[in-house]
C-alpha positions in Angstrom: 134.7 -23.0 129.1 135.5 -19.9 127.1 134.9 -19.0 123.5 138.0 -19.4 121.4 140.3 -16.4 121.7 143.9 -16.5 120.5 146.2 -17.8 123.2 143.3 -18.6 125.6 142.5 -22.2 126.7 139.1 -23.1 125.6 138.7 -26.1 127.9 140.0 -24.9 131.2 138.4 -27.3 133.7 138.3 -31.0 134.0 134.5 -31.0 133.5 134.9 -29.2 130.2 137.5 -31.7 129.0 135.4 -34.6 130.1 132.4 -33.2 128.2 134.2 -32.7 125.0 135.7 -36.3 125.3 132.3 -37.8 125.8 130.9 -35.9 122.7 133.9 -37.0 120.6 133.5 -40.6 121.8 129.8 -40.5 121.0 130.7 -39.9 117.3 131.1 -36.2 116.8 134.0 -35.2 114.6 136.8 -32.9 115.8 135.7 -30.5 113.1 132.0 -30.5 114.3 133.1 -30.1 117.9 135.5 -27.1 117.0 132.5 -25.5 115.2 130.2 -26.1 118.2 132.7 -24.6 120.6 134.1 -21.8 118.4 137.7 -23.0 118.6 140.2 -24.9 116.5 140.4 -28.7 116.1 143.7 -28.5 117.9 142.0 -27.1 121.0 139.4 -29.8 120.9 142.1 -32.5 120.4 144.1 -31.1 123.4 140.9 -31.2 125.6 140.2 -34.8 124.7 143.7 -35.9 125.4 143.9 -34.0 128.7 140.7 -35.9 129.7 142.5 -39.2 129.0 140.8 -39.9 125.6 142.4 -41.1 122.4 142.1 -39.5 119.0 141.2 -42.0 116.3 142.6 -41.8 112.8 140.9 -40.6 109.7 138.6 -42.7 107.8 136.7 -45.8 108.9 137.5 -46.4 112.6 134.8 -48.8 113.7 135.6 -52.5 113.4 132.6 -54.5 112.5 132.3 -57.8 114.3 129.2 -60.0 114.6 128.4 -58.3 117.9 128.6 -54.8 116.4 126.5 -55.3 113.2 
């Protein structure tokens, strides 16, 4: 992984993409991840999607069921 430079891929290996996907799925926001990695939210989003992850929408995305309360 590289620090964000214009035109340079930040997440350039599968391991980097998997790591950022796992962090995102654990609850960190795109904005927080971008700040941690020194890149844009678009770069983080691309890394997550390349790793096979899905980007959730804004707002409350957890569905509360009796099992998840």
